[in-house]
N, C-alpha and C positions, 0 to 999 in steps of 0.2 A: 528528406533533403537536409533538414536541420541537423540530424544526427551525423550526416556525412561530413559536415565541415565544422560542427560545433567545437569539438576537441581541438582541432587545428587552429581555429580562430582564437580560442581562449589561451592556448599555449603561446601563440605568437604575441598576444597582448602582454602576457607575463614576461616574455623575453624582452620585449621592447621597453617595458618598465624597468627591468633589471639592468639593461645596458642602453640607456637613451643616447649616450654619446660614446664615441670610441676613445678609450684612454690612450695616453701617449705611447704606452708600450705596444698597442695594436698598430699605431701609425708607423712605428719603427720596425714592426715585424717581430717584436719580442713579446711574448705573453708569459708571465710568471705563473707558477702554480697557485699562488695565493690569490691572483686575480681571476683565474678561470674556474677554480674549484668551487667557490661559493655559488656562482651562477649555475654550474652543473648540479650541485647538490640541491639547490632550490628547485630547479626544474624537475629533478627526480622525485622530490617529496610533494610538490604542489601541482604536478602535472594533471590536467583534466583527463578523466577516464570515464566519460559518459558511455561510450561505446563498449568499453570493457565491462562496466557495471551491468549494462543491458545483457551482454552475452553471459555474464555470470548468473544473472537472474534466470535466464532461459535454461542454462545448464543445470542449476540447482533445482529449480521448480519443475522444469520440463524433462530434462535428461536424467535426473536422479529420482526425484520425488514422484512425479506423475508417471514416469515410465515404470517404476517399481510397482506402483499400484496396478497399472494395466497388466503387467506381466504376471503378477500374482493372481489377479482376478480372472484373466482370460487365458493364461498359459499354465501356471503351476497347478491351480485347483482342478481345472478340467483334466490335465495330464495325470495328476495323482489319482483322481477318481477313476480314470480309465484303466490305470495300472491295477488299482484295487479290484475293479470289476473283472479284469483278466485273471487275477489270481484266485478270486473267490467264485468267479462265474457270473455271467450276466443275469442268469435267472435265479441266483441265490438270494434268498431273503436276508441271509446273514450279511452279505455285502452291502445291501441297501441300508440295513440297520446300522452297521458300523460307520458307513459314510454319512448317515443322517446326523450323527453326533460328532464325527471327526471334522466335517467341513466347518461348522461354527467354531469349534475349538481352534483349528488352524487359523481361521480368520481373526479370532480374538487375540491369539498369540502374535500374529503379524502386526495387527493394529497397535497392540500394547507395546511391543518391543521395538517396532520400527516406525510406524506411521505417526503416532502421537509424538514421540520424541523428536522426529525429524520435522514435523509440522511446527512444534514450538521453537525449535532451533531456526527454522527458516523464517519464522515471524520476526525474530530478533535480527537476523542477518539482513533480511529484506528491508527492514526499517532503516538500517544504516545505509544500505545501497540506495534506497529511494531518496534519502536525505542528500547523499552525494550528488545524485542525478539532478535533484531539484535545485541545489545550490549552484551547480555548474550552469544549468539552464538559465537560472535567474541572472547570474553574472554575465552570461552571454547576451541576454536580451535587455537587461535593465541596469546592470552595473552592480555596485556594492549594496548588500542588503541593509535595510533600515529597521532595526529591531525596536521593540518597545522600550520605553524610557527606563523602567526599573525592573529588577529581577523579580520582586514580589508580584508585580503586575504580569510579568511573563509566566511565572509559575501558576498564578491563579487562572490565567487565560488557558493554559495548557490543561490543567485539571478539569476546568469547566467544559472545555472542548471535548475531552475524552468522555465525560459524563453524558453530554448532549448526544454525541455520536453513538454511544452504546445504547442509550435509551431509544434513540431514533431507529436503530437497527431492530430492537425488539418491537417497536411500533410498526415497522414495516412487516414483520412476521405476523403480528396480530391482525392487521387489516386484511391479510390474506385469507382469514377464516370468516370474513363477512358472508353470511348465507344468501347472497344474491349472485346470480349467474354472471361470471366474468368481472363483476365489480371489484371483488376482493383481489383478483389477480392483477387487474389494471392498476388499482391503487397501490398495491405492493410494488409493482414495477416502477411506478412514478416515484415512490419513496426511495427505491434503490438507485434510480437515475440521479436524483438530487443528492443522495448520500455519496455516490461515486464522484459526482461533480465537485462536491465539497472536499472530498479527499484530494482530488487532482489540483484544484485551484488553491487549496489552503496553504500549500507550500509557498506559492507566490504571494498570496495576501499576507501571510505571516511575515515574510521577508520585507513586505512593504509597510509593516507596522500596523496593519488593520487588526482591531480587536474583534472578538468573536461575534458580538452583537452586530457589528457592521458587516461581517462576512455573511452571517445568516440572513440579515435584511436584504443584502444584495442578491442572494439566491432567491429568496421568496419574491422579491419585486420583479426579477427577470427570469421567472421560472420556465417559460417556454424554451429559452435558449439552453438552460442547464439540464432540462429533461432530454433535449436532443443530444447534448454533449455526452451525458452519461448513459444513453440508451444502448450504444454498441456494447459497452462493458457489462451492462445489466443483462443483455441477451446472451453474451458469451458465458457468463457465470451461471446462468440459469439453464444451461444445456445439460447439466448433470445434477442428480439429486444428492450426490455425495458432497458434504462440506469440504472434504479434503481435496477432491478434484476441482471443485469450484475455486478453492483457495489457490491451487496451482495455476489455474487459468488466469485468475486475477493478478497473481504475482508476475506472470509472464507478460501480460498486456499492459499493466498499470504504468510502467516507465514511459511508454509512449504517450499516455494520457497526461503524465506530469509535464513532459516537454510540450505537448499540445496546449496545456493550460497556461504555460509560461509564454508561449508564442501567440496565443489567441487574444483577440479583442472582443469580448462578449457584446452581443447586440442588445442594447438597452432601449427602454421606452416603447416596447412593442405591446405591452399589456398594462391596462390601467387597474387591474385587480390583483393584488398580491396573494400568493398562495401560502397561507400561514400554517404549514404543516409542522414547522418546528416549534410552534408556540406551546403545545402540550408538554413536550420534553424539556423545554426551557423552564417552564413552571415547575415541573417535577425536579429538575436539577437544582433549581434555586432552593426548593424546599428541603431536599436531601442535604445539600451542602450547608444550608443555614442551621439545620438541626445538628449536623456533625460539628460545626464550629461552636455551637452553643454548648454541646456536651463536653467538648475537649477542655475548656477552662474549668468546668465543674469537676471533671475527673482530676485535673491538676490540683485544684484546691483541696480535694479530698485526700490526695496523696500527701500533700503538704501538711 
């Protein structure tokens, strides 16, 4: 429902700000090109395109990327193998031998020349589209973003956030190998739920000027809500063992979670015991960044 009227509402707001009162030329029925052109140009360049971005995400990640993987895996390979068996004979040991090494070679070529380049390209394009969706959704629900006070603080927060999220993803993968029945899977799912919630809400909190420690503390304190929020996306991305297919599913569904995060009001105060799952990766990130910053001046002094 939000997507249905989000673009229209934002565009109407922009038009109302551009023309709050009718100029004299409009009242007399005469509109000059110099008066109408700026408004038209601004509308063309600043027009909200949330629905367009969502459709583009679905087209790129679902219609191009995911569909090509499915067609190759379940149409091209079986069809090529069937043709090879028809040529060499079903009972021919030579046909089975040739197909046994040809199938992994074709898969490797397809992944190297198509899947990996398209995956990397989609990561960059998706990040830009996600940012557009998040900014529009924030302006719709809360108005103008409030960024951090200094560029250095903004850069440090972004670098530290990337380090924490990357290490937390590895932590989620490691806990999956706990040798206790179901415990590893449950803990890994809880990690991914919190991580996906952080992804979705971070756009809003970043625009609100929240620093990383405040964002993580908020999630750890209100962990029941954020586990529930990220659970649907964690289940969807866990349907396939392929990282590429899971990435496509994530990119298709994630814009909806961005808008939901902007519109949602998290339920707080329902748990008295914070879940400090981010504490280990925060400590590791602090250690890594501190060592890096210490080594950088030393290297600079040596070069001098």
